[in-house]
One Martini backbone bead per residue (centre of mass of N, CA, C, O) as a GRO file, in nm:
protein
  258
    1MET     BB    1  -2.848  -8.365  -4.061
    2ILE     BB    2  -2.667  -8.089  -4.169
    3SER     BB    3  -2.627  -8.006  -4.523
    4GLY     BB    4  -2.525  -7.703  -4.648
    5GLN     BB    5  -2.592  -7.501  -4.449
    6ASN     BB    6  -2.625  -7.202  -4.352
    7ILE     BB    7  -2.479  -7.050  -4.085
    8GLU     BB    8  -2.712  -6.842  -4.035
    9GLU     BB    9  -2.918  -7.090  -3.947
   10LEU     BB   10  -2.781  -7.116  -3.684
   11ASP     BB   11  -2.949  -7.178  -3.356
   12GLU     BB   12  -2.693  -7.127  -3.141
   13GLU     BB   13  -2.458  -7.106  -2.870
   14LYS     BB   14  -2.288  -7.378  -2.932
   15VAL     BB   15  -1.985  -7.468  -3.121
   16ALA     BB   16  -1.836  -7.767  -3.269
   17LEU     BB   17  -1.545  -7.801  -3.455
   18MET     BB   18  -1.424  -8.048  -3.703
   19ASP     BB   19  -1.193  -8.225  -3.817
   20LEU     BB   20  -1.096  -8.515  -3.992
   21GLU     BB   21  -0.817  -8.566  -4.098
   22GLY     BB   22  -0.636  -8.674  -3.808
   23THR     BB   23  -0.876  -8.650  -3.598
   24LEU     BB   24  -1.126  -8.853  -3.644
   25THR     BB   25  -0.895  -8.988  -3.773
   26SER     BB   26  -0.647  -9.149  -3.848
   27VAL     BB   27  -0.361  -9.159  -3.957
   28LYS     BB   28  -0.226  -9.162  -4.232
   29ARG     BB   29  -0.119  -9.356  -4.477
   30SER     BB   30   0.128  -9.556  -4.597
   31ILE     BB   31   0.367  -9.546  -4.872
   32PRO     BB   32   0.550  -9.642  -5.112
   33GLU     BB   33   0.770  -9.617  -5.335
   34ASP     BB   34   0.631  -9.597  -5.621
   35PRO     BB   35   0.326  -9.614  -5.650
   36ASP     BB   36   0.024  -9.798  -5.704
   37PRO     BB   37  -0.300  -9.890  -5.728
   38GLU     BB   38  -0.259 -10.154  -5.560
   39ASP     BB   39  -0.172 -10.011  -5.302
   40MET     BB   40  -0.442  -9.867  -5.251
   41GLU     BB   41  -0.613 -10.123  -5.237
   42LYS     BB   42  -0.471 -10.234  -4.987
   43ILE     BB   43  -0.538 -10.004  -4.797
   44LEU     BB   44  -0.851 -10.027  -4.827
   45ALA     BB   45  -0.826 -10.337  -4.715
   46GLY     BB   46  -0.615 -10.287  -4.446
   47GLU     BB   47  -0.330 -10.253  -4.517
   48ASN     BB   48   0.011 -10.223  -4.406
   49LEU     BB   49   0.240 -10.005  -4.531
   50GLU     BB   50   0.558  -9.927  -4.622
   51GLY     BB   51   0.664  -9.583  -4.557
   52ASP     BB   52   0.724  -9.224  -4.569
   53GLU     BB   53   0.460  -9.176  -4.704
   54GLU     BB   54   0.150  -9.017  -4.733
   55ILE     BB   55  -0.205  -9.084  -4.771
   56GLY     BB   56  -0.484  -8.932  -4.899
   57TYR     BB   57  -0.772  -8.868  -5.043
   58TRP     BB   58  -0.669  -8.735  -5.310
   59THR     BB   59  -0.416  -8.911  -5.365
   60GLY     BB   60  -0.575  -9.177  -5.363
   61LEU     BB   61  -0.765  -9.121  -5.596
   62HIS     BB   62  -0.532  -9.071  -5.808
   63LEU     BB   63  -0.394  -9.343  -5.781
   64LEU     BB   64  -0.632  -9.506  -5.891
   65ALA     BB   65  -0.595  -9.314  -6.164
   66GLU     BB   66  -0.272  -9.320  -6.224
   67GLU     BB   67  -0.175  -9.084  -6.022
   68THR     BB   68   0.067  -8.984  -5.857
   69PRO     BB   69   0.137  -8.796  -5.591
   70GLU     BB   70   0.365  -8.638  -5.726
   71LYS     BB   71   0.201  -8.547  -5.977
   72TYR     BB   72  -0.039  -8.422  -5.837
   73LEU     BB   73   0.114  -8.211  -5.658
   74ALA     BB   74   0.252  -8.068  -5.895
   75ARG     BB   75  -0.015  -7.977  -6.024
   76TRP     BB   76  -0.129  -7.831  -5.779
   77ARG     BB   77   0.100  -7.621  -5.757
   78LYS     BB   78   0.057  -7.491  -6.033
   79TRP     BB   79  -0.223  -7.389  -5.961
   80ARG     BB   80  -0.155  -7.225  -5.701
   81GLU     BB   81   0.072  -7.049  -5.874
   82GLY     BB   82  -0.065  -6.993  -6.174
   83ASN     BB   83   0.037  -7.197  -6.418
   84ILE     BB   84  -0.256  -7.298  -6.402
   85SER     BB   85  -0.574  -7.336  -6.444
   86THR     BB   86  -0.866  -7.431  -6.314
   87GLU     BB   87  -0.967  -7.567  -6.572
   88GLU     BB   88  -0.723  -7.753  -6.612
   89PHE     BB   89  -0.726  -7.894  -6.341
   90GLU     BB   90  -1.026  -7.998  -6.341
   91SER     BB   91  -1.026  -8.147  -6.613
   92GLU     BB   92  -0.815  -8.359  -6.531
   93ASN     BB   93  -0.963  -8.474  -6.294
   94THR     BB   94  -1.219  -8.564  -6.445
   95ARG     BB   95  -1.081  -8.752  -6.645
   96LEU     BB   96  -0.959  -8.948  -6.440
   97TRP     BB   97  -1.217  -9.031  -6.290
   98ASN     BB   98  -1.374  -9.138  -6.540
   99ASN     BB   99  -1.170  -9.352  -6.623
  100LEU     BB  100  -1.190  -9.512  -6.365
  101VAL     BB  101  -1.490  -9.586  -6.385
  102GLU     BB  102  -1.487  -9.717  -6.674
  103GLU     BB  103  -1.264  -9.945  -6.560
  104SER     BB  104  -1.480 -10.042  -6.376
  105GLU     BB  105  -1.760 -10.192  -6.194
  106PHE     BB  106  -1.902  -9.929  -6.200
  107GLU     BB  107  -2.194  -9.753  -6.307
  108SER     BB  108  -2.101  -9.494  -6.138
  109ALA     BB  109  -1.974  -9.227  -5.974
  110GLU     BB  110  -2.150  -9.255  -5.724
  111ASP     BB  111  -2.077  -9.551  -5.661
  112PHE     BB  112  -1.776  -9.510  -5.631
  113LEU     BB  113  -1.780  -9.293  -5.404
  114GLU     BB  114  -1.922  -9.462  -5.196
  115TRP     BB  115  -1.698  -9.671  -5.178
  116TYR     BB  116  -1.453  -9.491  -5.116
  117ASN     BB  117  -1.557  -9.362  -4.855
  118GLU     BB  118  -1.592  -9.627  -4.698
  119GLU     BB  119  -1.292  -9.733  -4.730
  120PHE     BB  120  -1.132  -9.474  -4.630
  121LEU     BB  121  -1.274  -9.455  -4.369
  122ASN     BB  122  -1.090  -9.414  -4.038
  123LEU     BB  123  -1.216  -9.413  -3.761
  124ARG     BB  124  -1.198  -9.361  -3.453
  125GLU     BB  125  -1.288  -9.533  -3.179
  126LYS     BB  126  -1.338  -9.236  -3.008
  127ALA     BB  127  -1.508  -9.035  -3.177
  128ARG     BB  128  -1.793  -9.065  -3.052
  129ASP     BB  129  -1.714  -8.973  -2.768
  130LEU     BB  130  -1.663  -8.678  -2.839
  131VAL     BB  131  -1.941  -8.610  -2.950
  132GLU     BB  132  -2.108  -8.687  -2.699
  133LEU     BB  133  -1.968  -8.492  -2.504
  134LEU     BB  134  -2.041  -8.229  -2.652
  135GLN     BB  135  -2.349  -8.269  -2.654
  136LYS     BB  136  -2.373  -8.282  -2.344
  137LYS     BB  137  -2.254  -7.975  -2.327
  138GLY     BB  138  -2.432  -7.824  -2.574
  139TYR     BB  139  -2.316  -7.888  -2.853
  140THR     BB  140  -2.293  -7.816  -3.178
  141THR     BB  141  -2.193  -8.028  -3.441
  142GLY     BB  142  -1.906  -8.006  -3.675
  143ILE     BB  143  -1.769  -8.022  -4.006
  144ILE     BB  144  -1.434  -7.898  -4.111
  145SER     BB  145  -1.281  -7.979  -4.428
  146HIS     BB  146  -1.037  -8.044  -4.692
  147THR     BB  147  -1.199  -8.247  -4.778
  148SER     BB  148  -1.461  -8.393  -4.884
  149THR     BB  149  -1.790  -8.350  -4.838
  150SER     BB  150  -1.874  -8.649  -4.867
  151LEU     BB  151  -1.693  -8.757  -4.637
  152SER     BB  152  -1.806  -8.580  -4.413
  153ILE     BB  153  -2.094  -8.690  -4.432
  154HIS     BB  154  -2.026  -8.983  -4.376
  155ALA     BB  155  -1.910  -8.930  -4.093
  156ALA     BB  156  -2.155  -8.783  -3.968
  157GLU     BB  157  -2.349  -9.023  -3.987
  158LYS     BB  158  -2.183  -9.217  -3.803
  159LEU     BB  159  -2.150  -8.984  -3.554
  160GLU     BB  160  -2.390  -8.782  -3.524
  161ILE     BB  161  -2.353  -8.519  -3.666
  162ASP     BB  162  -2.516  -8.218  -3.731
  163PHE     BB  163  -2.293  -8.086  -3.939
  164VAL     BB  164  -2.177  -7.956  -4.264
  165VAL     BB  165  -1.911  -7.793  -4.419
  166PRO     BB  166  -1.857  -7.695  -4.720
  167THR     BB  167  -1.586  -7.737  -4.964
  168TRP     BB  168  -1.536  -8.004  -5.147
  169SER     BB  169  -1.745  -8.062  -5.434
  170PHE     BB  170  -1.919  -8.280  -5.606
  171ASN     BB  171  -2.019  -8.349  -5.943
  172PHE     BB  172  -2.293  -8.464  -6.160
  173GLU     BB  173  -2.326  -8.628  -6.500
  174ASP     BB  174  -2.473  -8.893  -6.602
  175GLY     BB  175  -2.276  -9.074  -6.402
  176LYS     BB  176  -2.061  -8.845  -6.392
  177PHE     BB  177  -1.808  -8.644  -6.357
  178GLY     BB  178  -1.780  -8.330  -6.268
  179ARG     BB  179  -1.702  -8.039  -6.168
  180SER     BB  180  -1.566  -7.930  -5.903
  181GLU     BB  181  -1.636  -7.750  -5.589
  182MET     BB  182  -1.530  -7.452  -5.440
  183LYS     BB  183  -1.577  -7.341  -5.142
  184LYS     BB  184  -1.545  -7.098  -4.907
  185TYR     BB  185  -1.364  -7.309  -4.694
  186ALA     BB  186  -1.142  -7.472  -4.861
  187GLU     BB  187  -0.872  -7.297  -4.776
  188GLU     BB  188  -1.007  -7.121  -4.526
  189LYS     BB  189  -1.145  -7.171  -4.198
  190SER     BB  190  -1.127  -6.925  -3.985
  191HIS     BB  191  -1.365  -6.733  -4.080
  192ILE     BB  192  -1.606  -6.886  -3.939
  193VAL     BB  193  -1.591  -6.775  -3.653
  194ASP     BB  194  -1.685  -6.482  -3.696
  195GLU     BB  195  -1.947  -6.561  -3.846
  196LEU     BB  196  -2.078  -6.714  -3.616
  197GLU     BB  197  -2.064  -6.484  -3.401
  198SER     BB  198  -2.235  -6.279  -3.578
  199THR     BB  199  -2.508  -6.465  -3.533
  200GLY     BB  200  -2.488  -6.529  -3.191
  201ILE     BB  201  -2.268  -6.709  -3.118
  202ASP     BB  202  -2.083  -6.756  -2.827
  203THR     BB  203  -1.937  -7.047  -2.892
  204VAL     BB  204  -1.617  -7.158  -3.034
  205ILE     BB  205  -1.486  -7.474  -3.113
  206PHE     BB  206  -1.176  -7.664  -3.193
  207PHE     BB  207  -1.070  -7.957  -3.397
  208GLY     BB  208  -0.734  -8.072  -3.474
  209ASN     BB  209  -0.380  -8.111  -3.639
  210GLY     BB  210  -0.280  -7.925  -3.860
  211SER     BB  211  -0.154  -7.648  -4.020
  212ASN     BB  212  -0.458  -7.575  -4.129
  213ASP     BB  213  -0.562  -7.551  -3.802
  214VAL     BB  214  -0.430  -7.319  -3.642
  215ASN     BB  215  -0.597  -7.065  -3.702
  216ILE     BB  216  -0.873  -7.173  -3.597
  217ALA     BB  217  -0.777  -7.253  -3.312
  218GLU     BB  218  -0.697  -6.946  -3.243
  219SER     BB  219  -0.984  -6.814  -3.313
  220ALA     BB  220  -1.112  -6.966  -3.116
  221ASP     BB  221  -1.209  -6.996  -2.793
  222ARG     BB  222  -1.120  -7.300  -2.846
  223GLY     BB  223  -0.832  -7.519  -2.885
  224PHE     BB  224  -0.763  -7.845  -3.045
  225LEU     BB  225  -0.463  -8.052  -3.085
  226VAL     BB  226  -0.343  -8.316  -3.253
  227GLU     BB  227  -0.040  -8.491  -3.208
  228ASN     BB  228   0.067  -8.592  -3.564
  229LYS     BB  229   0.273  -8.356  -3.673
  230ASP     BB  230   0.596  -8.266  -3.754
  231CYS     BB  231   0.526  -7.971  -3.895
  232VAL     BB  232   0.418  -7.896  -3.607
  233ASP     BB  233   0.427  -7.635  -3.357
  234TYR     BB  234   0.251  -7.687  -3.084
  235GLU     BB  235   0.382  -7.509  -2.853
  236SER     BB  236   0.318  -7.226  -3.018
  237THR     BB  237   0.028  -7.263  -2.966
  238ASP     BB  238  -0.314  -7.150  -2.884
  239ALA     BB  239  -0.348  -7.463  -2.760
  240PHE     BB  240  -0.455  -7.765  -2.699
  241THR     BB  241  -0.227  -8.043  -2.658
  242GLY     BB  242  -0.240  -8.388  -2.786
  243THR     BB  243  -0.400  -8.649  -2.765
  244PHE     BB  244  -0.704  -8.768  -2.821
  245ILE     BB  245  -0.738  -8.873  -2.529
  246ASP     BB  246  -0.654  -8.618  -2.382
  247ILE     BB  247  -0.893  -8.449  -2.479
  248ILE     BB  248  -1.120  -8.619  -2.363
  249ASN     BB  249  -1.025  -8.615  -2.066
  250THR     BB  250  -1.035  -8.309  -2.028
  251LEU     BB  251  -1.341  -8.277  -2.085
  252ALA     BB  252  -1.438  -8.482  -1.869
  253GLU     BB  253  -1.321  -8.338  -1.622
  254GLU     BB  254  -1.484  -8.079  -1.658
  255GLU     BB  255  -1.759  -8.216  -1.619
  256VAL     BB  256  -1.709  -8.310  -1.324
  257ASN     BB  257  -1.621  -8.011  -1.207
  258GLN     BB  258  -1.904  -7.853  -1.263
   0.00000   0.00000   0.00000
């Protein structure tokens, strides 16, 4: 698996890019109102909790660090709107993560993150089927996701995906979390399509599910969106939409008819 390689170094004709959370993984888990760290621990242990809100990778990490999703997202919005600096935002993240590790049984931030990635990752049962089908069709497969690069790498290793595009990357200093690093495609993924094609790649296809996947799905030569988000108007997108199984079946039928 290629991790963090410059896309200019990809010497392929066809590339299939995939989102991770909600696409290769099942829909995010629900959490109750006013959640606490114990709720996140239950979710990681495989319990299904009732609630209207969903918890993702970053909100789950911060909930373990005793910052509720509501507080984390409010702070995130302040940063996005320019009301607090990147230094303030990242410093608070690092403080919370390191406090979490210090109060845990883990000897280092690296050990904690390895555990969290393993427990959080809930790959779809048929995720490997999609990867195998694409590779059989001659596609080099890659993950590009707004989750952490480390989780994407963990998923890629399990699914035998060829490469990962870095987005949000952790750094470590003497067994502690350092300031995380926002890579080139951390905020907007669609630019990668033109850049890949400018290197000589003939075909780029994309698989996603959420609102931040629509642009790249429409920029790619072909886009596929898993319908599992109420906030997305899938019918108005220029992409094939359906269930994850619908997408696999459509690609498999094309293989038979070729």
